[in-house]
C-alpha positions as CSV (number, residue, x, y, z in Angstrom):
1,M,-139.5,114.0,-56.0
2,P,-136.4,112.7,-54.3
3,V,-137.8,109.2,-54.4
4,I,-138.4,109.5,-58.2
5,F,-134.8,110.8,-58.8
6,K,-133.5,107.9,-56.6
7,R,-135.4,105.3,-58.6
8,L,-134.2,106.9,-61.9
9,A,-130.6,106.8,-60.6
10,L,-130.9,103.2,-59.6
11,L,-132.4,102.3,-63.0
12,L,-129.6,104.1,-64.8
13,R,-127.0,102.4,-62.7
14,A,-128.5,99.0,-63.3
15,H,-128.3,99.6,-67.1
16,I,-124.7,100.8,-66.8
17,D,-123.6,97.9,-64.6
18,Q,-125.2,95.4,-67.1
19,L,-124.0,97.4,-70.1
20,S,-127.4,97.1,-71.6
21,W,-128.3,98.2,-75.1
22,Q,-130.4,101.0,-73.6
23,A,-127.3,102.3,-71.7
24,V,-125.1,102.1,-74.8
25,A,-127.7,103.9,-77.0
26,L,-128.3,106.6,-74.3
27,A,-124.5,107.2,-74.0
28,I,-124.1,107.5,-77.8
29,L,-127.1,109.8,-78.1
30,T,-125.9,112.0,-75.3
31,H,-122.5,112.2,-76.9
32,M,-124.0,113.1,-80.3
33,L,-126.2,115.8,-78.8
34,L,-123.3,117.3,-76.8
35,T,-121.0,117.3,-79.8
36,W,-123.7,118.9,-82.0
37,G,-124.5,121.5,-79.4
38,L,-120.8,122.5,-79.0
39,L,-120.3,122.7,-82.7
40,F,-123.4,124.8,-83.0
41,I,-122.0,127.2,-80.4
42,A,-118.7,127.2,-82.3
43,N,-120.6,128.4,-85.4
44,E,-119.7,125.3,-87.4
45,E,-122.7,125.9,-89.7
46,A,-121.4,123.5,-92.4
47,L,-121.5,120.6,-89.9
48,T,-124.8,121.1,-88.0
49,S,-127.5,120.2,-90.5
50,L,-129.1,116.9,-89.5
51,T,-127.9,114.8,-92.5
52,T,-124.5,116.3,-92.7
53,F,-123.9,116.0,-88.9
54,F,-124.9,112.4,-88.8
55,Y,-122.6,111.5,-91.7
56,Y,-119.7,113.6,-90.3
57,Y,-120.2,112.2,-86.7
58,T,-120.2,108.6,-87.9
59,V,-117.2,108.9,-90.2
60,T,-115.1,110.9,-87.8
61,T,-116.0,108.9,-84.6
62,S,-115.3,105.6,-86.3
63,T,-111.9,106.9,-87.4
64,V,-112.7,106.3,-91.1
65,G,-112.1,110.1,-91.6
66,Y,-112.7,110.8,-95.3
67,G,-111.8,114.5,-94.7
68,D,-114.6,115.9,-96.8
69,F,-116.1,117.5,-93.6
70,S,-114.1,119.0,-90.8
71,P,-114.3,122.0,-88.3
72,T,-113.0,125.3,-89.5
73,T,-113.0,127.4,-86.3
74,D,-110.6,127.1,-83.4
75,L,-113.3,126.3,-80.9
76,G,-114.7,123.6,-83.2
77,R,-111.3,122.0,-83.5
78,W,-111.0,121.9,-79.7
79,V,-114.4,120.3,-79.4
80,V,-113.4,117.6,-81.9
81,A,-110.0,117.0,-80.3
82,L,-111.1,117.0,-76.7
83,I,-114.8,115.8,-76.7
84,Q,-115.8,114.1,-79.9
85,I,-112.9,111.8,-80.8
86,P,-111.7,110.6,-77.4
87,F,-115.1,109.9,-75.9
88,G,-116.5,108.8,-79.4
89,L,-113.7,106.2,-79.8
90,A,-114.5,104.8,-76.4
91,L,-118.2,104.6,-77.2
92,F,-117.5,103.1,-80.6
93,G,-115.4,100.4,-79.0
94,V,-118.2,99.7,-76.5
95,L,-120.8,99.5,-79.3
96,L,-118.7,97.0,-81.3
97,G,-118.1,94.9,-78.1
98,K,-121.8,94.9,-77.3
99,A,-122.7,93.9,-80.8
100,G,-120.2,91.0,-80.7
101,Q,-121.4,90.0,-77.3
102,T,-125.0,89.9,-78.6
103,V,-124.2,87.9,-81.7
104,T,-122.2,85.4,-79.6
105,Y,-125.2,85.2,-77.1
106,L,-127.7,84.5,-79.9
107,I,-125.5,81.8,-81.5
108,R,-124.8,80.2,-78.1
109,R,-128.5,80.2,-77.3
110,A,-129.3,78.6,-80.6
111,M,-126.7,75.9,-79.9
112,T,-127.8,75.1,-76.4
113,G,-131.5,75.1,-77.2
114,D,-132.5,77.9,-74.9
115,K,-134.3,80.0,-77.6
116,N,-138.0,80.6,-77.3
117,F,-140.1,79.3,-80.2
118,A,-143.5,80.4,-78.9
119,H,-143.9,82.5,-82.1
120,S,-143.6,79.4,-84.4
121,N,-146.6,78.3,-86.5
122,N,-147.5,75.3,-88.6
123,H,-144.2,73.6,-87.8
124,I,-143.1,70.0,-87.3
125,I,-142.0,69.1,-83.8
126,I,-139.9,66.0,-83.1
127,F,-139.8,65.0,-79.4
128,G,-136.8,62.8,-78.6
129,W,-133.3,62.2,-79.7
130,H,-131.6,59.0,-81.0
131,D,-128.1,59.3,-82.6
132,T,-128.9,57.6,-85.9
133,R,-132.7,57.4,-86.1
134,T,-133.4,61.1,-85.6
135,K,-131.0,62.1,-88.3
136,K,-132.6,59.7,-90.7
137,M,-136.1,61.1,-89.9
138,I,-135.0,64.6,-90.7
139,D,-133.3,63.4,-93.9
140,Y,-136.5,61.6,-94.9
141,I,-138.6,64.7,-94.2
142,L,-136.3,67.1,-96.2
143,A,-136.0,64.6,-99.1
144,D,-139.7,65.1,-99.9
145,T,-139.1,68.0,-102.2
146,K,-142.8,68.7,-102.8
147,R,-143.7,68.7,-99.1
148,T,-145.3,71.8,-97.5
149,D,-142.4,74.0,-96.4
150,R,-142.5,73.7,-92.6
151,R,-139.8,74.4,-90.1
152,I,-138.6,71.3,-88.1
153,L,-138.2,71.8,-84.4
154,L,-136.2,69.1,-82.6
155,A,-137.1,69.1,-78.8
156,V,-134.9,67.0,-76.5
157,T,-134.3,66.6,-72.7
158,E,-130.7,65.5,-73.0
159,Q,-127.8,67.8,-72.1
160,M,-126.5,68.4,-75.6
161,D,-125.9,71.1,-78.2
162,H,-127.7,71.6,-81.5
163,P,-126.9,68.5,-83.6
164,F,-128.1,70.1,-86.8
165,L,-126.7,73.7,-86.4
166,A,-125.6,73.8,-90.1
167,N,-129.0,72.8,-91.3
168,E,-131.1,76.0,-91.7
169,S,-134.4,74.1,-91.8
170,V,-134.0,72.6,-88.3
171,D,-134.4,74.5,-85.0
172,F,-133.4,73.1,-81.6
173,A,-135.0,73.3,-78.2
174,R,-133.7,71.7,-75.0
175,L,-136.6,71.2,-72.5
176,T,-136.6,70.1,-68.9
177,S,-139.7,67.9,-69.6
178,F,-141.9,66.9,-72.5
179,T,-145.0,67.2,-70.2
180,N,-144.4,70.6,-68.6
181,L,-147.0,73.0,-70.0
182,G,-144.6,76.0,-69.8
183,E,-142.0,74.1,-71.8
184,L,-144.5,72.9,-74.3
185,E,-145.7,76.5,-74.8
186,R,-142.1,77.4,-75.6
187,V,-142.2,75.1,-78.6
188,A,-145.6,76.4,-79.6
189,I,-147.3,73.0,-79.2
190,R,-150.8,74.5,-79.8
191,R,-149.8,75.7,-83.3
192,A,-147.8,72.8,-84.5
193,D,-149.0,71.1,-87.7
194,K,-147.2,67.7,-87.3
195,V,-145.7,66.0,-84.2
196,I,-143.4,63.0,-84.0
197,I,-142.8,61.4,-80.6
198,D,-139.8,59.1,-80.3
199,G,-138.9,59.2,-76.6
200,Q,-136.0,57.6,-74.8
201,D,-138.3,54.7,-73.9
202,D,-142.0,53.7,-74.3
203,D,-142.9,55.4,-71.0
204,Q,-141.7,58.8,-72.1
205,T,-143.4,58.4,-75.5
206,F,-146.6,57.3,-73.8
207,T,-146.7,60.2,-71.3
208,T,-145.7,62.8,-73.9
209,A,-148.4,61.6,-76.3
210,L,-151.0,61.6,-73.5
211,R,-150.1,65.1,-72.5
212,I,-150.0,66.8,-75.9
213,S,-153.0,65.0,-77.5
214,R,-155.4,67.6,-76.0
215,L,-153.1,70.6,-76.5
216,V,-152.6,70.4,-80.3
217,K,-155.1,71.9,-82.8
218,D,-157.7,69.7,-84.3
219,D,-156.0,69.1,-87.6
220,C,-152.6,68.4,-86.1
221,H,-151.4,64.9,-86.7
222,I,-149.4,63.1,-84.0
223,S,-147.2,60.1,-84.7
224,A,-145.7,58.0,-81.8
225,H,-143.3,55.1,-82.0
226,F,-143.3,52.3,-79.4
227,L,-141.4,49.0,-78.9
228,D,-144.2,47.5,-76.7
229,E,-147.4,47.0,-78.6
230,T,-149.5,46.9,-75.4
231,K,-148.6,50.6,-74.9
232,V,-150.2,51.3,-78.3
233,D,-153.5,49.8,-77.3
234,M,-153.5,51.7,-74.0
235,L,-152.8,55.0,-75.7
236,L,-155.4,54.6,-78.3
237,E,-158.0,54.0,-75.6
238,H,-157.4,57.7,-74.5
239,C,-156.1,59.5,-77.6
240,Q,-157.8,59.0,-81.0
241,N,-155.7,61.7,-82.7
242,V,-152.4,59.8,-82.3
243,E,-151.1,57.4,-84.9
244,C,-149.0,54.7,-83.3
245,S,-146.3,52.6,-84.9
246,S,-144.4,49.7,-83.3
247,A,-141.4,47.6,-84.3
248,K,-142.6,44.9,-86.8
249,S,-139.4,43.0,-87.0
250,A,-141.1,39.6,-86.5
251,E,-143.6,40.2,-89.3
252,I,-140.9,41.5,-91.7
253,L,-138.7,38.5,-91.0
254,V,-141.5,36.0,-91.6
255,R,-142.6,37.8,-94.8
256,S,-139.1,37.9,-96.1
257,M,-138.8,34.2,-95.4
258,Q,-142.0,33.3,-97.2
259,D,-141.8,35.9,-99.9
260,P,-138.2,36.8,-100.6
261,G,-137.5,40.5,-101.2
262,S,-140.4,41.7,-99.0
263,S,-138.1,43.6,-96.6
264,R,-136.7,45.4,-99.6
265,V,-140.2,46.4,-100.7
266,Q,-140.9,47.8,-97.2
267,E,-137.6,49.7,-97.2
268,E,-138.3,51.2,-100.6
269,L,-141.8,52.3,-99.7
270,L,-140.8,54.0,-96.5
271,S,-137.8,56.0,-97.8
272,T,-138.1,59.2,-99.7
273,L,-134.4,59.1,-100.5
274,R,-134.7,56.8,-103.5
275,G,-137.3,55.1,-105.7
276,D,-141.1,55.0,-105.2
277,T,-142.5,56.0,-101.9
278,Q,-145.8,55.7,-100.1
279,F,-147.6,59.1,-99.8
280,S,-151.2,60.2,-98.8
281,L,-153.5,62.9,-100.2
282,A,-156.8,64.2,-98.7
283,I,-159.7,64.6,-101.1
284,P,-160.7,68.3,-101.0
285,K,-163.8,69.5,-99.4
286,D,-166.9,70.1,-101.6
287,S,-165.8,67.3,-103.9
288,K,-168.6,65.1,-105.2
289,E,-168.6,61.3,-104.8
290,M,-166.2,59.4,-106.9
291,E,-165.4,55.7,-107.6
292,F,-162.1,54.2,-106.6
293,G,-161.6,52.6,-110.0
294,T,-161.9,56.1,-111.7
295,L,-159.3,57.5,-109.3
296,F,-157.1,54.4,-109.7
297,H,-156.9,54.8,-113.5
298,H,-156.5,58.6,-113.4
299,F,-153.6,58.5,-110.9
300,K,-151.8,55.8,-112.9
301,L,-152.3,57.5,-116.3
302,E,-151.8,61.1,-115.3
303,H,-149.4,60.8,-112.3
304,D,-147.8,57.4,-112.7
305,A,-149.0,56.6,-109.2
306,I,-150.7,53.5,-107.8
307,L,-153.5,53.8,-105.3
308,L,-153.2,51.4,-102.4
309,G,-156.3,52.2,-100.4
310,V,-158.6,54.7,-98.7
311,A,-158.6,55.9,-95.1
312,H,-161.4,58.0,-93.5
313,N,-159.3,59.8,-90.9
314,L,-155.7,60.9,-90.2
315,S,-154.9,57.9,-88.0
316,A,-156.3,55.5,-90.6
317,Q,-157.7,53.1,-88.0
318,N,-160.3,51.8,-90.5
319,M,-158.4,51.9,-93.8
320,D,-159.7,50.0,-96.8
321,L,-156.8,48.5,-98.7
322,N,-157.2,47.5,-102.3
323,P,-161.0,48.2,-102.3
324,P,-163.2,47.1,-105.3
325,L,-163.2,49.4,-108.3
326,D,-166.8,50.6,-107.6
327,Y,-165.9,51.6,-104.0
328,K,-167.3,55.0,-103.3
329,V,-164.9,57.8,-102.2
330,S,-165.9,61.2,-101.0
331,E,-164.6,64.5,-99.6
332,G,-162.4,64.2,-96.6
333,D,-161.3,60.7,-97.4
334,I,-157.5,60.1,-97.6
335,L,-155.9,58.3,-100.5
336,H,-152.8,56.3,-99.9
337,Y,-150.6,55.8,-103.0
338,I,-147.2,54.9,-104.3
339,S,-145.3,57.3,-106.5
340,V,-141.8,58.6,-107.3
341,E,-142.8,62.0,-105.8
342,R,-145.7,63.5,-103.9
343,V,-148.8,64.4,-105.9
344,L,-150.3,67.7,-104.8
345,S,-154.0,68.3,-104.5
346,S,-153.7,71.2,-106.9
347,E,-152.2,68.9,-109.6
348,V,-155.3,66.6,-109.7
349,D,-158.2,67.5,-111.9
350,W,-160.9,66.6,-109.3
351,S,-163.8,67.9,-111.4
352,S,-163.1,65.4,-114.2
353,L,-163.3,62.5,-111.7
354,E,-166.6,63.3,-110.1
355,K,-169.4,60.8,-110.8
């Protein structure tokens, strides 16, 4: 028994020293019970019913003091004057201080990226930080007004505070590494729906993509950006579920020289902030075979959208651009099209298009 009491005493002392919520709650509860017991002994019957006492205790201890309830006996008044108000005021101050400390801690943790996002689900993770490019990526994501409403989680390794604290759609996590399993679990990598990898350099992007490609769920799409195209070929040898992009400045410059205005077309198609944009749409399961020409005319007439081509998987390695009108399209294929806004699958009358 002495050992048990000693352990309880040590536990209680630890909570008091740390001023934990448990210690604050226990002190307030003890004070409430003591006050109620003494008022009950003082025959303050009008104050001791459960609802009335809670209301009276809160109003009096917080010094609001409406005056609608008060002790009527001498002993009751002594209890209030010597026990309830002095100790209650101290506890009320402690409660307010603890609440303020907790709020400050939560805000600070959100700013520094120390929060745990292991509970997240179907979210977008962006690995990497670049002063201008990352902000543009988030602006482009949020500009798609008909996108699936997913949280965006920015994960960085730099020593920095949350750069988008005022944006309620963006969370922030500062990791020690993009390849550490524990850190990846903290951002719920296994339940992410979309992943963008834009590391400080190609090596970080390569190792991050290689690490997470086998951790994500089957239908999660990973996009990785490289400067060196040889890294793209190396990564695709090991990871088929990663779509890689690389800088195409040489191609764009030549195309702009030979066909003036080409760079403007590229810019317009990539940006969701203005004008027509390139989108994609997967044909629903259980859909019957259709012809590309039928789809092409339907999308133009009904949605003012132009079909560009058909891909057969998320990474679009074997995309057929501008296929013939009798080209067969079936369930699971992905249509790439140009439109002012995204066309949702629910907005397409698939049954009328089936052959």
